[in-house]
C-alpha positions as CSV (number, residue, x, y, z in Angstrom):
1,M,-8.6,61.8,-29.3
2,G,-5.3,60.9,-27.7
3,T,-2.0,62.7,-27.5
4,H,1.4,62.0,-28.6
5,Y,4.4,62.2,-26.2
6,I,8.0,61.3,-26.1
7,T,9.5,58.9,-23.7
8,E,12.9,58.9,-22.0
9,D,14.1,56.5,-24.7
10,C,14.6,59.7,-26.9
11,I,18.1,59.9,-28.2
12,N,17.6,63.5,-29.1
13,C,18.3,63.0,-32.9
14,G,15.7,65.6,-33.8
15,A,14.2,63.6,-36.7
16,C,10.7,64.1,-35.1
17,A,11.0,67.8,-35.0
18,D,12.1,67.9,-38.6
19,V,9.0,66.3,-39.9
20,C,6.4,67.9,-37.5
21,P,4.1,70.0,-39.7
22,V,3.0,72.3,-36.9
23,D,6.3,72.7,-35.1
24,A,4.9,71.0,-32.0
25,I,8.2,69.3,-31.0
26,S,11.1,71.0,-29.5
27,E,14.4,70.1,-27.8
28,K,14.4,70.3,-24.0
29,G,17.6,69.3,-22.4
30,E,18.6,65.9,-23.6
31,L,15.2,65.0,-24.9
32,H,12.6,66.3,-27.3
33,I,9.1,67.2,-26.0
34,V,5.7,67.5,-27.6
35,D,3.7,70.6,-27.1
36,Q,0.3,69.1,-26.5
37,P,-1.9,72.0,-27.4
38,T,0.0,72.5,-30.7
39,C,0.1,68.8,-31.7
40,T,-2.5,67.7,-34.3
41,D,-1.7,63.9,-33.7
42,C,-0.9,63.5,-37.3
43,G,1.6,60.6,-36.5
44,A,4.4,61.9,-38.8
45,C,6.8,61.9,-35.8
46,D,6.0,58.2,-35.1
47,E,7.2,57.1,-38.5
48,V,10.6,58.6,-38.3
49,C,11.7,58.0,-34.7
50,P,14.6,55.4,-35.0
51,V,14.2,54.1,-31.4
52,D,10.4,54.1,-31.0
53,A,10.4,56.7,-28.3
54,I,7.2,58.4,-29.5
55,K,3.9,57.0,-28.0
56,W,0.3,57.8,-28.3
57,D,-2.0,57.8,-25.3
């Protein structure tokens, strides 16, 4: 199983945090970050990111 993470391409729009069913995404400075232990890798955030800043490793 991999993990989702948000790259520096993030424009801090918050769309990812709004759709996260487990509240694993939060704002940190000028970016949003994924709390890895909380993330269930559902992929909901991938679908809504307007700049494709969310990656899966």
